[in-house]
Every structure is written in C-alpha cells, then in structure tokens.
Steps between C-alpha positions, in 0.01 A plus 500: 500500500362570153440130444302455818292810444409398149424141590244613756267589213429136425203472737302806382201511258234740358162646583328813364181701524359851462541800731239732650498878488655658811264704717592659830265365771531820704342713225180662618470315832643760736276682744728805496630630168751612425704338781672742731803525724534721804843466655539132586126435482405354163138470387474226239127542467421153631714553810702758694851406621720691745868434441805606702841660444808298598756749631786251459442411136338839427225322307122521514357152557155346468472135611200277459319692227217280378484459123233229477208369698564219747500177292268315736179299461354570155819686398726205587672354189359790295673783317577788736219752549522872571471582871170602651476867593613574855515872577638447851867614503742215563855507635746367242784470749538123560588204282194317365444128563675277247307255286472138624831322451574142396752262655778415256838330536838653416847347516651781707328546839750773588343715228144444621461862624537611138207285392263468795322785679401494864206740480121499536321377189146531371303437183419872516848593382464700178692806616799697379757736653613831349834675569549848359752782546365801684315730259548253215356612169483318169775250590550160334335208679661173620251217564643198685344151479634265766620147426442173681406244237142633490461333842687730738586862567348840551579869507641486853875437432529752218578850622614703198623795707871427441435437131319834465753703700804347329350630178447855630127450561438487127195273501193383690473134609194276532530158672207271428344178630303242305320175574727195533471123483155354443342837583660655192564209265226240538424362154241279330223526245261579785722784620507640147120494475412620848803693615827635364813316389833654605329717761838587653620640168176692460575658840834619360328642192259690722781658703645640178159636406482653849836664431370643174201647679640628828881517511503865392354583843817364657730689262541228238476517122273221369661521156841393641442178691765233558362168624762286670533177691723214606437127455122453471474879505730513197301214347193716555664782304562245224130410515412869475726524196306229314156582646225491239759434229657843551181689418534731803812666360623779728165576661601363841882512502797579283802347681543158660763360739519122535751366753513120463163464324333184631367261233317198639339260256192667351205263454179569312233598751301178436795261474471164683767611750303806607164323499642240740649775715162678514320189622774410751491851643121491523515167682749641753261789565214254545317579176419155370191602307453431132691713253226756456493588871869498594560864411211628713617279787851646481360852498297429811773310689664663804829669432683272745400190300632655179826608663553149637431338163722757328787412734450126464495518121816710484686294762440177305688634197860413418781722618517798265160432342220748570160341439307826462606697196359701206314305234446545128147639488488616137453865598718658769759223440428413137794263454805376682761775547758323282265548205321822592828691541578434134198714407400849612543609860367768730734770628801648327819415691631218718782464753540130570748267664559189705735383774804281436390214730120509518426128507665403829204617710249283314691182407550184714862490608556125475566458125849355463472257208378514143221255584383730781510800267292316238248394764481859622425622146224243455346596835514876466447526123277204414429620146864474392555212256790257509651694211474821701671331794785380279557850364495645851771256613709600200441872546591493867794263439410279794750210535389144557710484817362620836587845631822541695404642841852643530472697177571871555202728539533871439282778363456562132378803312296268285631659181856363471637149554451333732136604498204421719420214264752283681625689803401739776603564856243245619520216244680348202431231244154343479368696796595833353364393160164434669518835681580683181242325284226609740643854500514526122156350434334702775682835509767546230290403197220750564757772566660436160160483328400835647829664400468364147134605470560864596833526314311410182191709581468807281578799718585264787808470718643209698768485768620168639722409794616208712531545876813310610572635848560187706317291592267625222217278621143566392362805681839615630498799264189653661710585806696742285209711378280443808763497779422289807677584830514127581720444195768775490670510160749708306378859475668564164328208326168595658532855373598382151197269474264764636628763257470259208137436585426863583653642182295254297182612680573872471698512176407186304856361512730361774796738520799385299347170389509395132175412326422144408478515120376276224858479374579277797441126453146442623359202685354273234175313551615216278757277667662378180537851355641630824755220524602555138571869566679416824718235335585720204607787723721282716650291220617819333642630824666171592684475170660840552586424858670170417709661225626777729551259789697259283724779370552637849576158648752417229684830525514497880608133500787565259612812686483335842705197396764703317539757773511236774831370366626853446456566874665168585802594290533855625449452874590254766186415698410266782390153393159568665468818293584310182226251591257787553594662170417180312160476675390866480238420239369197687519571871389844634698436821819549297429874497581508873872456425656847540822408317287413197277809537793741511758302302280401203243780473426456129459125543250562780310745280473240225375244752237746628383555142462125452286478816271781386450369147170321581347825625474625144222243457301669776479827308155534346563463128270755337529337160186393322155564647157434361233768541166583350427839348190642338554602135257683274355472155233707320197336345194648326213348696127553536410679824180653646401847383230760568209367296248786511372410154358175633127428500334801675266265685802384698546842658159629604132427556263698279187353656374443148422868435816604321635713788772400748373451854789330673822311449476134409543229768841413353622857553358539851637162608843599373496832684377336820796260488748782434364719780588237760871510414773756449617331182359402164357166402774290337502395136631175356876519456610450137804322646574428870798739495434783257420868464341732246375856468160610367381842385127557480219750562265423785291669773656669803354715775676829571428652841575852619372750753184676395684832502735374226211365291296827496504678166341824379129474409152504643426404864408138559195426715536635851866586456485870585868578485636278229467453127422204279711189517711379212301289250178496704182447306281811478269406786457579866651290773319531830651457844345164582172375628359616830641314794800383303699818478743408781699296254460418133732333262405466134270674255203318359588376150202685351690825542857430401704197407854612544506653852497371857495724808642402836456726799822562690411850621237637735268668246156351443475577128702386205674832470485599863854396586796503258652209697242261354634261236394484138586178314455500124512223241770547237625317197862430594806367323662218698852363464507193723763235565407145596766284667459133584726311736419128507156595374441764769407841364636844586342793319647851472336801334802667347308796358142630520382800297150642542401591144131596498193480721227252417151655492199270493135513592248223549252701295715423196428164340797266518484463125605864473800466731848514340720190475579376843250740652280228639798344677616832646153594619448157657826531691395839629161366610672214682740739677212730593299213640796365697580836658135553590483157655249372245693255286262288299199731554393751240553837672187643345287239675627572849564874509424820316703814460825463691578159648550640844438232762717534806596133480616513139865575563509275805440207269835558329856519621502878457395533863858408584609840368550752779359789290171315452466430872578866578240623250239267645565623854507866393177476305289281721659545841505126557722200449456316168346152506778243506321178427651484153835476326762729662817342366789751510646359180184603314599864553794469263773761542300654783241698303154447353608633163792256474279213617237557231761553227687185601182294514402629155837408348494155660145452373610584147806274503295218649289495183789306348426212738146447372450261214175683421617861511848498351632454149834379368797647321855401416786641707874455526537282807835470672526138614742398775609144550770330708831394348788319667840668487846373587689767690879496524612706800871433551594762762544273803648226288755730337619631836557150637649359183729797434631469854558129446674552169715777651615268779565229243719733293695606807547137596621415152750783522639369829512147362683610187756698698558205735542266204767725350671527837491124559612416151265202485136404540467414868266241645374407845444137400597216733780386272645851487500527877642147540786566265598823675547341841804283419741675739693282748566811711134496603500141618630605840224751545231245407637227725233384745220676310208308345404712202233575390308279742574730793536879512841660494665493840783668678772680313404344169199735460723802553787386279574752226508363148568652162463360151811497280804299383606221734807284461376144489672164526820460294514879463207512258301824525123491522215739597356450846410661831794550731619688805595865446868525401504152351301583188606708206287712274348316204641600165260577220522253210699246706372142535513326837438151622 
C-alpha cells in the first residue's frame, strides 16, 4: 500500500500567497451584550432561541440555530454575513432545511441512504444544531462537519447523543451546515472580484467563530474545540489546518479528527477547467450575457434555476468525480494540501484514518484487463504522464493477463498481505488495483500527510488508524460513531470507536492508542526517495528471511527423510499409510490418515513445520527503517534588538519646538496593529527552524488597584480620603471635565507621563473608589525566548522584572531626556492615546484635563471586561454604547489590568518587527535542521527468527538421531524406492493393480508392510519392504543388495 500512496503524489503542484489577520465577525454586532441564557432560552444578541430537553438522551438540544444571514440575492456567492437582529423568540426544536443538494453517481445503490438525504432543502440553510448535557459548564466542544463530496449532506443524519452519552456526557457537540455545490464553490476571476471564492469553506470558518463567541452559553469551553468530519467533512478539517498558511494557530480549534479525508484535485481558482465550468453553469442557468454581467445574472436568478443547473453539472461528471470542490485561492487555501501540510498548520493535534476499501464506491466495476486499467487512469487522472502510468502498473503489480473471475475474494485488513492493493471481498486483480488507487489518492494520502504534519509539529500530537471492519467501504465507519437504526451493527465496536473519538475530544488522546511519531517512516513527497527507502528496508529484511528459511528448510528436510525410514523400519504400517507418510510434505490430505497421525507423531510434527515455514515471511521484519529527525546546532547570528538609541526623530513628533507632543506615526501604526491581535508582530526568522533568548531593558505597564498604589503624602486633587500616588508629578489632577465624569480613562499628558487611570469602580473621582485601576510605565528587564518552526514564530516571556518607574513631562525638552527617554515617552503617549480612543490625534488638541469622554473606552477592547461594564452601569445607570470593539479576547485573562499589561508587553516586543524602530545584536541561535537516520529495530524479527532457528535445531537433532539409528544416510529418491521394492512376496498382492496410474484398491491398501531384511532370489539377502514376519531387523554396518 505504501507504493500506491506515495505514487499518488505525482499529480500535485504548488501555489502560495499571504494570509489575512483573523477577526471575529460577531464582535460588536450584537444587540444584547453580554449574551444571556435563561434555562433553555438562549439570547445570542441577534436572536433568541428556545431549545428543549430530550428525556431519553438526557441532553439539552437546540436545532436550527442561525449563524449567518440567508445567502440570497446580494449575499449569494458572497462570504457569510452576520445575521440581522431578530428579537422575536424562535423555537429551536426542529431540524433546519438542508442546503441544496447535487445529483451524483455512486457504484453502490444499496448504500444510497448513507449519501443522499430525503429532506426539505433551501438556500437559506446556514444553521447549526447544539447538543449539551444538562447543566453543562466549561466542557470541551465537538464540532462536526458533514461529508458528501462538497455536493451532498447536511446536519440531519448526525445525532451525537450516543457519542456524548457513551463518553459520560463529557463534551458539548455542534453539528453544522454549509453551502454545497455551485452555491458554495463557484469559481472564476469574476467571482473573486465580485463575490467570495470557497464560500462553503468560509461558512465553516464562521461556525467556528460562532463557537468562540457563543458556545460558553451552552456550557462549552471555546479554548478546547475539536473540529471533526468524515469524507469532505474531514477534507474540510484538512482545509482548516492549512487555512491562511497556518496563521490562525489555535485561535479557532486545537484538535482535529479526519475520518477518510477527501482530496479531490485542487485547481487554481482561475484555471481553464474552472473558467469553462463557470461559463457552462451560467449557460445552464440562462445567463448568457458577456463576462462582466454573468455574476449579477446568477445572483438575480431564481433559486430553482440554480438548483437545476447545479444538479445537471454534477450529474454529468464521471462516477466518483465531484465537479464542485475547493479551489486554490491564494488566501484561505494558499496552496494544494500536499504542499501546505509540509509547512505550518493550525491546531495542535490530529486523529486521522481511512477505511480499508474506500475506492469501491467511486470506481467503475468493469476493469478486468491492464488496458482497461490504463484507460481508466488516463480518464480519471488526465495529468498523469506515461512514465507515471508505467510506475503505477509496477507498483500495483498488475499482470498483463485479464483478471480471473473465479479468483477468491475475501476481506483484507489492508496492512498485511494480501492487501487491498490486489484483493478485497468485492474485487481482485486490475479491478481492485483501480479501486485501491482511487482510495489511496483520494483518502489515504491526505490521512498520512496529516499524521506526518502533526507528528512533526512542535508541541503537536498525531494518532492514526485504519478502519477494517468489513466491508470497510467509504462512509461505513460513520455508522459506528453515529449509529443508525436502519443499519444495526456490533455494539462493542461501536462503543470502542465512540470512546476513541470521545477521549480525544475530552482528553486530547484516544484511550490506549499509541502516538504517531517522527521515528516512524513518513510518507515521502519524492517518489524516488520513497522507493529507495522502501527498497532498502525490504532488501535488508528479505536477506534475513531467506537465510532463516533456507536453514529451516534444510534441517526439516533432512530430519523428515531420515525419520521417515526410521518409522518404516520400526513399525509395520498399511501400504496406504506408507504412501501418506511419503507425501506428508506435499499433500495436506495425507494428514487425514489416523494410522500416520498416531503411529508417526514426530514425523507429522516435522511435516507441519515444513508447511508453516513460509509464514515466517509474513512476519513484519522490523529491521532497517528510514526516519527524519530534527537535530540542533548553535550559531552566533545577528538578530533584532531593542534599539532605543536610534534617531530620536523616529520615536516622536516635537512639532518643531523642542518638546514632545505625540508619538511618531511609525509608533502609533505599530501599536494600532498590535492592538488588533492577541499576539506580537512577527520578526524575520534567522533560520526557518531555530530559537534564541534575548535579555534587554524595555518599557512595560504595571497595573494595580488604586488602593495598592496609594502611598503616604499630600492629598491629590479632589481625593479627600487618599494620599499621593507613587511617582506622581507635584501637580493637581482634577476629576475630569464637566459632562464627562461618568467615565474617564487616561490623564492628559501635560500632567503626568507615566500613569494611566481606568475606572472600574463606582466613584466619580480619581481617588473616590479604591477599585479603580492605576497603570504605570516602568523600565523592565525582559528575558524572552523566540522559537521558530518552519519560519513561524512563538514568543515566550520567561522572566519580567519591574526595575524602576519612568517619569517624564512634556514640559521638559527632549534634548534633556535620558538615553532612551524619548522612546519610552513616545510609547507611553501612544498607549495613552489608544486607551482614550484617540490614536493618531494629539490629546492636547482634543481634550483638556482628564480625557474623560464616555466613548473613550468603548473604542477599545476593554469594554469586553466585565468589571468595566459593571462600573459603567453603576456610575451612569445605563448600558454602555456597544457600537465599537467588544472582542472577549481583548480582555486578556479576564481583567482590565491584565489586558493593559499584556498589550503593553506585546507592544514592546513588536518593536523588534519594525525595521525603523529596532536595532541589531548578536545572539547564540539554536538552529534545527532535518537529518535522515537509519533505525534498526529487531524485536519482531528476532522473535520470528529465533523461533525458526529453534525449530531448525530441534529438526537437526531428530535427523541426527534417526541417522544414527538407521546407520546410513537415507533418501526418498526414486531410485531408492525402486530398489527397495524387489520382493517377489509382494507380487501376489499387486496382481491386478495398475500402479501408480490408479489409486490403491481392495486389500492392497490395507496390507501391512515393514522395511527390513528380505531373502531374495538364490538366498541372497537384500533390504526391502515385506510382510510382517517375513522381514528381519536390519543390522547396523551390514551391506545389503
């Protein structure tokens, strides 16, 4: 199977592009915030859904929850949009309509119910179902994406109740729907310009963003999401893994399950094949306008016309070929999966597998000759060259002769000979080779790529399986984790599969399964290299096998021949039994002779050993394997560094008067970019796989409750019951301008340049409530580690020490500031402006005194913090304005203080990404690079070979003893047998018999014979078979005629 899997890579090529920054579309659009849940009624802000409790499954269920606006009219062929607000409660108690389906052909009509749904359909189908244990709280989340070749399917058949209950109600499940066929995968240059490529995949992305925003209301934990699927659903998980070149990381999901991941041929979005398909589809709809008007015509066309054209396009495709599929768009799908999976991936862990006989469902079942197989390859894989075809024929060992229709068909596990390459319970020979080639190209290859990608991923895990429960057709496995009453199956296997999936969802590992590791031989992308490794492994193994087999055969052969004559000498046996003794190693029917079984036990044992000799070749010889491992070296290399001694003009704007007014555009642009993400801006990797640690001094904000910041001293402004704040300038701080005292956020820079105030209490003045937050600028010592995996950066602050506060004032000329002072002050001004909602505007020009506008904090993500919302309500008695950013992830670690500190640290570390703001230094960089290793793992081989050698030694012992007993080296040659039959006494018995043309008849078969001394003609003694009583015992050392 390895050969076929590897060969499937021949038709794949490259494409790459950049990736956008992920932003949750539900941020700040809800009418009701935060969302609420009251019993089974859930208020999502844009809609209210009433679920129900299933007393049988003991689960709370919501069906038909809308996650996107209806993709109709102007929204048709566009990226999904957030739903319009509808405050009318809706019953979520019935299955939603499925998306329009396409007509496709499969080779197994009896399995049609597994692929085709008899249910109402509608373009307005972007709904999902949620299943949650009663009173669920903070449980892992299982998101299921249905399969169907991107043409068929829906949420309807997938009830996860059994899966959840088998796993002790340890997770919440979400079953999603997405646009299919032309509705989700229409592609052309015009679609790219006016609509959205891969709209169906964008639907899937949006469901995961919905989960991040709302699943906590249903008892789920958005930080522990497993996204799973089968067939095209598993292919969708693969697409999510490579989305935007892996830039999403773990933001949407951490675990993936791919059961038979579907890999159709991925074309570039503007390839000739897809352009032709676009125009043919438009013509079927009736849109025959010029190119510039086709898209608008399709948007305006009636749904029935689109459904009809969708069906006609799909039905015209070859068996097993799905015309609508994802395309390489340079963004969501940057490159073909075969290439993208070699680089960074989203998510952290994968559980992947395929079925033993996937291809039967999708392959024509009339391929019985090599010529038919070749024609099939040219038809289904037109980009394969003649050289590729020749290698396929060699890899699948297809004979030139036609298939034998009488050849035995029986199931195979797919992992031991005979494998699915040449045999299954439905086909053999060329037909099964065609079945298996489709299976490996379409399902097995992507499963191996995924396992390899996550096994090699730093911090990643991979688990791989093959589902071999007969008939092991494509889709058959879904009945085991989503049981269907119409297809009753073994309860034990169902439970085992469900627990494997459930333990992976809830505990990150399928119970009892070994990890796929990089020490295992990996699927190579290069055919020649893969074949070299394969040949080397098997040549080494074969040499050992042949040596042991030869030794075993020789020893058993000697022992059998010697002991055969020992039995003949010691016992009188029927002539039929003597015949059977001579043929024990050639004819298995000879074992049916009871006189032989009980009269020559050791001889029978030797014969059994000779029959089982070939089975030693079936033992997997774990001899020499090739694997790739990352090794490390240390190199002194130039890396970015905190360059605060750079030109001061880079950091701030002095407005030409020698005093700092605001941060420079470079600084404010950098902070604006950082504030829209939870991470830092990446730097250029010194090497694609490397790591290094930097120690430096740089700014950091330290936030604490006002009560902790109060120190002994004079009162400050209107603070009647508190003392001066640490490191405040000796000046008054008022409580804010009139009309703005309901909420204020940052001090005007004219007063102090190391403090920010954020109201989280109910007091109106700066010192009126000790719950208010004081954030102060410090000079901090950073110890930071930078890790790069295939060029992708992970940054960890290993240690942060606040050493001293930084005290600045705009009344001091920048020329009098200490080294680095201009940079520190500029960073503070940028932070102050961001938190007051005035990035890029000099605070002094827009406000005076405190910057206290009510909308200031609403312009930042701090409004996502519950303490800020509570303070707003307590102070003003009203709900805060929610027309701005309310992303929950902006409130890092759940508090305002942590959010500001984290943003400050990320801002500082992001300076390293700017070619204008950073400097350079030399650091010891640990560089990792791949190296091939040859691993000798003899355990299985030793067991088999030791057993073989042990049998050989025993056989040699028996043979030696028999030789000593016989006194000569016996032979079962024709001449030996001929010369031992010269006994006239036997002529009477043989009279009338025609030997060996006819079987033994009558009393001759039962005649007892014994080997010994027989008196021949003229009284000369010779050795021969004779009747009992007429032969004498052979004498050792005596010669006989």
